VOBA-1610 file (N, C-alpha, C; in pm, whole numbers, padded with zeros to 5 digits, always signed):
BEGIN
Unk+10055+11114+14976Unk+09969+11011+15035Unk+10057+10909+15106Unk+10007+10845+15213Unk+10088+10747+15286Unk+10131+10634+15195Unk+10260+10594+15201Unk+10309+10491+15109Unk+10243+10356+15127Unk+10190+10328+15250Unk+10127+10199+15275Unk+09976+10201+15251Unk+09920+10316+15217Unk+09778+10322+15183Unk+09757+10260+15046Unk+09632+10221+15018Unk+09602+10160+14889Unk+09637+10254+14775Unk+09601+10382+14789Unk+09632+10479+14684Unk+09782+10495+14665Unk+09856+10497+14778Unk+10001+10510+14769Unk+10065+10390+14702Unk+10015+10271+14735Unk+10070+10149+14675Unk+10041+10145+14525Unk+09916+10178+14488Unk+09879+10179+14345Unk+09964+10280+14269Unk+09986+10398+14330Unk+10069+10500+14265Unk+10211+10449+14244Unk+10265+10379+14344Unk+10398+10322+14330Unk+10405+10217+14222Unk+10302+10133+14216Unk+10298+10029+14114Unk+10293+10091+13975Unk+10213+10198+13961Unk+10198+10259+13829Unk+10323+10336+13784Unk+10425+10344+13866Unk+10553+10397+13818Unk+10611+10307+13710Unk+10571+10182+13710Unk+10617+10089+13607Unk+10522+10079+13489Unk+10421+10166+13485Unk+10321+10159+13377Unk+10385+10177+13240Unk+10481+10269+13230Unk+10544+10295+13101Unk+10608+10171+13041Unk+10678+10094+13124Unk+10742+09971+13077Unk+10636+09868+13039Unk+10536+09851+13125Unk+10429+09755+13096Unk+10360+09788+12964Unk+10324+09915+12946Unk+10254+09955+12823Unk+10344+09941+12701Unk+10472+09977+12715Unk+10564+09967+12602Unk+10587+09822+12560Unk+10602+09733+12658Unk+10622+09592+12626Unk+10498+09536+12556Unk+10381+09571+12606Unk+10257+09523+12544Unk+10242+09576+12402Unk+10266+09707+12384Unk+10251+09768+12251Unk+10350+09711+12151Unk+10477+09701+12192Unk+10579+09648+12101Unk+10560+09498+12079Unk+10506+09429+12181Unk+10475+09288+12163Unk+10373+09268+12053Unk+10276+09359+12043Unk+10176+09351+11936Unk+10240+09368+11798Unk+10350+09444+11791Unk+10419+09462+11663Unk+10482+09331+11615Unk+10511+09242+11708Unk+10553+09106+11671Unk+10432+09017+11647Unk+10333+09025+11736Unk+10223+08929+11735Unk+10135+08939+11611Unk+10098+09061+11572Unk+10002+09076+11462Unk+10059+09028+11328Unk+10178+09076+11286Unk+10233+09025+11160Unk+10257+08874+11162Unk+10308+08823+11276Unk+10334+08679+11286Unk+10203+08601+11272Unk+10098+08646+11341Unk+09971+08574+11338Unk+09915+08567+11197Unk+09914+08680+11127Unk+09856+08681+10992Unk+09945+08608+10892Unk+10076+08632+10898Unk+10166+08568+10801Unk+10165+08417+10817Unk+10183+08369+10939Unk+10193+08225+10959Unk+10056+08157+10956Unk+09951+08228+10996Unk+09817+08171+10983Unk+09779+08150+10838Unk+09808+08249+10753Unk+09780+08237+10610Unk+09868+08128+10547Unk+09997+08127+10583Unk+10086+08025+10527Unk+10042+07885+10564Unk+10002+07867+10689Unk+09958+07734+10731Unk+09830+07694+10658Unk+09747+07791+10627Unk+09623+07765+10553Unk+09651+07727+10408Unk+09751+07791+10348Unk+09774+07773+10205Unk+09883+07671+10171Unk+09983+07658+10259Unk+10101+07577+10225Unk+10068+07428+10225Unk+10149+07356+10150Unk+10136+07210+10141Unk+10271+07145+10165Unk+10268+07018+10198Unk+10389+06938+10206Unk+10490+06985+10309Unk+10616+06991+10266Unk+10726+07026+10357Unk+10711+07168+10411Unk+10667+07259+10325Unk+10649+07398+10369Unk+10546+07407+10480Unk+10438+07333+10466Unk+10335+07331+10570Unk+10391+07277+10701Unk+10471+07172+10693Unk+10532+07114+10813Unk+10627+07212+10881Unk+10706+07284+10801Unk+10800+07382+10857Unk+10727+07497+10924Unk+10625+07548+10858Unk+10545+07657+10915Unk+10480+07613+11046Unk+10424+07494+11047Unk+10360+07441+11168Unk+10460+07425+11281Unk+10582+07379+11248Unk+10685+07360+11351Unk+10723+07494+11416Unk+10735+07600+11335Unk+10769+07732+11389Unk+10656+07782+11480Unk+10533+07765+11434Unk+10418+07809+11514Unk+10415+07735+11647Unk+10434+07603+11641Unk+10425+07523+11763Unk+10539+07554+11860Unk+10655+07591+11807Unk+10766+07628+11895Unk+10728+07746+11982Unk+10673+07851+11921Unk+10638+07971+11997Unk+10511+07954+12078Unk+10421+07870+12029Unk+10292+07853+12097Unk+10302+07757+12214Unk+10385+07655+12203Unk+10387+07547+12301Unk+10499+07559+12404Unk+10596+07645+12379Unk+10706+07659+12474Unk+10665+07748+12591Unk+10722+07721+12708Unk+10696+07803+12826Unk+10752+07944+12807Unk+10670+08045+12832Unk+10716+08184+12817Unk+10829+08214+12914Unk+10818+08165+13037Unk+10922+08190+13137Unk+11055+08130+13092Unk+11051+08008+13041Unk+11175+07943+12995Unk+11233+08019+12876Unk+11147+08061+12783Unk+11195+08136+12667Unk+11261+08267+12709Unk+11202+08336+12805Unk+11262+08460+12855Unk+11401+08435+12911Unk+11415+08331+12991Unk+11545+08300+13050Unk+11646+08259+12944Unk+11602+08177+12847Unk+11694+08130+12743Unk+11747+08246+12661Unk+11656+08334+12614Unk+11698+08443+12526Unk+11775+08551+12602Unk+11745+08569+12731Unk+11813+08677+12804Unk+11942+08629+12872Unk+11938+08510+12931Unk+12053+08463+13009Unk+12143+08365+12935Unk+12087+08287+12842Unk+12166+08182+12777Unk+12232+08227+12647Unk+12165+08310+12568Unk+12222+08352+12441Unk+12356+08425+12454Unk+12377+08507+12560Unk+12509+08570+12572Unk+12624+08471+12580Unk+12598+08348+12622Unk+12704+08246+12628Unk+12758+08216+12490Unk+12671+08227+12386Unk+12715+08201+12249Unk+12739+08332+12173Unk+12752+08442+12246Unk+12790+08569+12186Unk+12675+08655+12136Unk+12551+08618+12167Unk+12435+08697+12124Unk+12373+08761+12247Unk+12376+08894+12254Unk+12323+08965+12370Unk+12208+09055+12327Unk+12093+09035+12388Unk+11976+09117+12361Unk+11935+09188+12490Unk+11882+09308+12475Unk+11836+09380+12594Unk+11714+09311+12653Unk+11688+09338+12780Unk+11571+09280+12846Unk+11443+09322+12775Unk+11438+09446+12730Unk+11318+09494+12661Unk+11298+09420+12529Unk+11406+09401+12453Unk+11396+09330+12326Unk+11351+09187+12346Unk+11406+09121+12447Unk+11368+08983+12475Unk+11222+08975+12519Unk+11182+09063+12609Unk+11046+09060+12659Unk+10943+09081+12550Unk+10963+09182+12465Unk+10866+09209+12359Unk+10864+09098+12256Unk+10981+09044+12220Unk+10987+08938+12120Unk+10919+08811+12169Unk+10955+08767+12289Unk+10901+08641+12341Unk+10750+08650+12362Unk+10705+08755+12429Unk+10561+08768+12453Unk+10485+08788+12323Unk+10543+08867+12232Unk+10476+08892+12105Unk+10464+08769+12018Unk+10572+08693+12005Unk+10569+08575+11920Unk+10489+08462+11983Unk+10487+08455+12115Unk+10400+08358+12181Unk+10253+08389+12151Unk+10216+08517+12166Unk+10079+08558+12133Unk+10050+08538+11985Unk+10151+08567+11900Unk+10134+08547+11757Unk+10113+08402+11720Unk+10177+08311+11793Unk+10156+08169+11768Unk+10012+08129+11789Unk+09952+08177+11899Unk+09811+08149+11922Unk+09724+08222+11820Unk+09761+08345+11788Unk+09684+08421+11690Unk+09684+08357+11553Unk+09794+08293+11515Unk+09801+08228+11384Unk+09696+08119+11370Unk+09666+08051+11480Unk+09563+07947+11476Unk+09424+08006+11463Unk+09406+08126+11517Unk+09279+08196+11499Unk+09259+08233+11352Unk+09367+08284+11289Unk+09360+08322+11148Unk+09334+08199+11062Unk+09411+08093+11084Unk+09394+07970+11005Unk+09252+07915+11018Unk+09203+07905+11141Unk+09070+07848+11163Unk+08961+07933+11097Unk+08974+08065+11106Unk+08874+08153+11046Unk+08873+08139+10894Unk+08991+08126+10833Unk+08998+08109+10688Unk+08940+07975+10645Unk+08960+07873+10726Unk+08912+07740+10689Unk+08760+07727+10700Unk+08696+07817+10773Unk+08551+07809+10786Unk+08477+07867+10664Unk+08549+07940+10578Unk+08485+07999+10462Unk+08458+07892+10357Unk+08347+07903+10284Unk+08315+07806+10179Unk+08423+07804+10071Unk+08461+07685+10027Unk+08563+07673+09923Unk+08517+07734+09791Unk+08387+07742+09774Unk+08335+07797+09649Unk+08371+07942+09627Unk+08403+08014+09733Unk+08439+08154+09716Unk+08574+08167+09644Unk+08664+08077+09672Unk+08793+08078+09603Unk+08772+08048+09455Unk+08688+07949+09427Unk+08661+07914+09287Unk+08593+08029+09214Unk+08503+08098+09285Unk+08436+08213+09223Unk+08535+08323+09191Unk+08629+08345+09283Unk+08731+08446+09258Unk+08818+08411+09140Unk+08854+08286+09128Unk+08936+08242+09015Unk+08861+08256+08883Unk+08731+08230+08888Unk+08651+08242+08765Unk+08643+08387+08718Unk+08665+08481+08813Unk+08666+08623+08778Unk+08804+08671+08735Unk+08900+08580+08735Unk+09034+08614+08692Unk+09124+08670+08801Unk+09082+08657+08927Unk+09164+08707+09038Unk+09276+08609+09069Unk+09393+08663+09104Unk+09503+08579+09150Unk+09473+08530+09292Unk+09549+08427+09335Unk+09521+08369+09467Unk+09540+08471+09579Unk+09643+08557+09569Unk+09666+08655+09675Unk+09557+08762+09675Unk+09501+08790+09555Unk+09391+08887+09548Unk+09265+08832+09612Unk+09239+08703+09591Unk+09124+08639+09654Unk+09139+08643+09806Unk+09261+08615+09851Unk+09288+08617+09995Unk+09264+08756+10053Unk+09320+08858+09986Unk+09314+08994+10039Unk+09176+09058+10024Unk+09106+09028+09915Unk+08981+09098+09886Unk+08856+09021+09927Unk+08868+08889+09938Unk+08750+08807+09965Unk+08758+08737+10101Unk+08865+08662+10123Unk+08872+08576+10241Unk+08900+08652+10371Unk+09007+08733+10373Unk+09044+08799+10497Unk+08937+08897+10547Unk+08877+08981+10460Unk+08773+09071+10512Unk+08656+08998+10578Unk+08617+08883+10522Unk+08506+08808+10581Unk+08547+08738+10710Unk+08665+08679+10710Unk+08708+08600+10825Unk+08749+08689+10943Unk+08779+08816+10917Unk+08823+08905+11025Unk+08718+08916+11134Unk+08591+08915+11096Unk+08485+08926+11196Unk+08489+08808+11292Unk+08521+08689+11239Unk+08530+08571+11325Unk+08654+08575+11413Unk+08760+08640+11366Unk+08885+08648+11442Unk+08876+08746+11558Unk+08794+08849+11544Unk+08798+08963+11635Unk+08783+08928+11782Unk+08682+08849+11822Unk+08669+08820+11966Unk+08792+08751+12025Unk+08848+08656+11950Unk+08966+08585+11999Unk+09087+08677+12003Unk+09101+08765+11905Unk+09213+08859+11905Unk+09207+08951+12028Unk+09088+08996+12063Unk+09074+09082+12182Unk+09121+09007+12306Unk+09079+08881+12318Unk+09122+08800+12432Unk+09273+08783+12435Unk+09334+08768+12318Unk+09479+08749+12313Unk+09554+08877+12347Unk+09498+08991+12313Unk+09559+09119+12353Unk+09558+09130+12505Unk+09446+09093+12566Unk+09437+09097+12712Unk+09538+09001+12774Unk+09550+08881+12717Unk+09648+08785+12768Unk+09791+08838+12755Unk+09818+08909+12645Unk+09950+08968+12626Unk+09978+09073+12733Unk+09880+09158+12762Unk+09898+09261+12865Unk+09927+09196+13000Unk+09848+09096+13035Unk+09871+09027+13162Unk+10005+08955+13163Unk+10047+08905+13048Unk+10174+08835+13040Unk+10295+08923+13061Unk+10277+09056+13047Unk+10390+09145+13069Unk+10443+09138+13211Unk+10362+09084+13303Unk+10409+09070+13442Unk+10534+08983+13449Unk+10554+08896+13349Unk+10668+08804+13352Unk+10801+08874+13321Unk+10797+08992+13259Unk+10923+09057+13223Unk+10999+09106+13345Unk+10931+09111+13460Unk+11002+09147+13582Unk+11109+09043+13616Unk+11093+08922+13562Unk+11191+08815+13588Unk+11324+08841+13520Unk+11323+08928+13418Unk+11449+08960+13349Unk+11486+09107+13373Unk+11452+09155+13490Unk+11496+09284+13546Unk+11429+09407+13487Unk+11325+09393+13405Unk+11255+09511+13357Unk+11167+09567+13468Unk+11175+09698+13488Unk+11103+09762+13600Unk+10959+09793+13561Unk+10883+09689+13536Unk+10741+09707+13504Unk+10660+09717+13632Unk+10528+09708+13621Unk+10443+09724+13739Unk+10466+09611+13840Unk+10485+09490+13792Unk+10510+09378+13884Unk+10642+09393+13956Unk+10743+09442+13886Unk+10874+09467+13946Unk+10862+09568+14060Unk+10789+09677+14035Unk+10768+09779+14139Unk+10687+09721+14255Unk+10589+09636+14224Unk+10509+09575+14331Unk+10597+09489+14421Unk+10690+09414+14364Unk+10781+09333+14445Unk+10865+09421+14537Unk+10915+09531+14482Unk+10998+09621+14565Unk+10916+09681+14679Unk+10794+09723+14649Unk+10709+09783+14752Unk+10673+09679+14859Unk+10644+09557+14816Unk+10608+09451+14910Unk+10723+09420+15005Unk+10845+09419+14950Unk+10962+09391+15034Unk+10990+09505+15131Unk+10965+09628+15087Unk+10993+09744+15172Unk+10885+09765+15278Unk+10761+09731+15245Unk+10650+09761+15336Unk+10606+09641+15419Unk+10658+09523+15385Unk+10616+09400+15453Unk+10464+09383+15448Unk+10408+09416+15333Unk+10262+09409+15316Unk+10229+09342+15183Unk+10266+09215+15166Unk+10243+09150+15036Unk+10097+09138+14999Unk+10010+09118+15099Unk+09867+09104+15068Unk+09814+09234+15008Unk+09842+09345+15071Unk+09794+09473+15021Unk+09856+09509+14887Unk+09986+09483+14872Unk+10057+09522+14749Unk+10007+09440+14630Unk+09997+09308+14647Unk+09958+09226+14533Unk+09808+09237+14504Unk+09730+09274+14604Unk+09590+09307+14577Unk+09581+09434+14493Unk+09666+09530+14525Unk+09671+09653+14446Unk+09720+09625+14304Unk+09815+09532+14290Unk+09864+09495+14157Unk+09752+09433+14075Unk+09671+09352+14141Unk+09555+09293+14073Unk+09462+09402+14020Unk+09438+09503+14103Unk+09354+09616+14062Unk+09417+09690+13945Unk+09548+09708+13951Unk+09618+09782+13845Unk+09604+09712+13710Unk+09621+09580+13708Unk+09607+09507+13582Unk+09463+09506+13534Unk+09368+09502+13628Unk+09228+09511+13589Unk+09200+09646+13522Unk+09257+09754+13577Unk+09237+09886+13519Unk+09297+09896+13379Unk+09401+09818+13351Unk+09460+09816+13218Unk+09379+09732+13120Unk+09331+09618+13166Unk+09269+09521+13076Unk+09122+09548+13049Unk+09051+09604+13147Unk+08907+09622+13128Unk+08874+09716+13012Unk+08945+09829+12995Unk+08915+09912+12878Unk+08933+09839+12745Unk+09030+09745+12740Unk+09048+09666+12618Unk+08925+09579+12594Unk+08871+09524+12702Unk+08749+09444+12691Unk+08633+09527+12637Unk+08617+09648+12690Unk+08510+09737+12643Unk+08530+09773+12496Unk+08655+09804+12458Unk+08684+09836+12318Unk+08653+09716+12229Unk+08689+09596+12276Unk+08662+09477+12197Unk+08514+09456+12174Unk+08433+09478+12277Unk+08288+09463+12262Unk+08234+09566+12163Unk+08288+09687+12168Unk+08243+09792+12074Unk+08278+09753+11931Unk+08400+09702+11911Unk+08441+09662+11776Unk+08357+09546+11725Unk+08327+09451+11813Unk+08243+09338+11774Unk+08104+09387+11734Unk+08054+09484+11810Unk+07924+09540+11777Unk+07925+09609+11642Unk+08031+09686+11615Unk+08043+09752+11485Unk+08052+09652+11372Unk+08128+09544+11395Unk+08141+09442+11292Unk+08008+09374+11266Unk+07930+09352+11373Unk+07798+09288+11357Unk+07703+09379+11279Unk+07709+09510+11306Unk+07626+09605+11234Unk+07662+09605+11086Unk+07796+09604+11059Unk+07841+09603+10920Unk+07794+09478+10846Unk+07799+09363+10916Unk+07758+09237+10855Unk+07607+09238+10827Unk+07529+09291+10922Unk+07384+09297+10904Unk+07347+09388+10788Unk+07419+09502+10776Unk+07393+09595+10666Unk+07424+09531+10532Unk+07535+09454+10528Unk+07574+09388+10404Unk+07469+09285+10363Unk+07418+09212+10461Unk+07316+09113+10431Unk+07186+09179+10386Unk+07158+09298+10443Unk+07037+09370+10404Unk+07041+09416+10262Unk+07162+09452+10216Unk+07176+09494+10076Unk+07153+09376+09982
//
């Protein structure tokens, strides 16, 4: 197909699909554990521990992703720490998403009635058992819509890894735009490419929300 046609441009952009998908998938391996661990800790911790947990969350949540990418990729080698572009991209994007996700977890846990914890204790359950068996299963339904949105934001955020030389879809789009002198067509095609990646996640999220709603209705019916 002609390289300057829409189909040719999209095909060229999707040569970077593997990197984009890998960064997004590996970013989730950072984001999900961080979100649950630090969200739960912030919900339960008191005093100095709570302040420390909050400071870590705010560092990853409030710092610029672009600046973090540059610091970890270009500045750390000055002090003898060298990370690959892929490692930096997945870590920074994942922990940034995890910082936002931790607030989703914390907020969902805080909306549950305090009496449920007391009821669990009266049954002889330990605090971690109450968390795992009572609080998290109920609060997960409230977390789900926001988590889906954060996954989509993570996928779109992978465009930034082109700044640290990873040959993702945005990196290929830049090369094609420079070679074809057609930035309007190329970046319009890039927009379409990211839409094709993100829209199925949106559909999956709606399906999961629907399943969760059905499960909740069935439980109430019982």
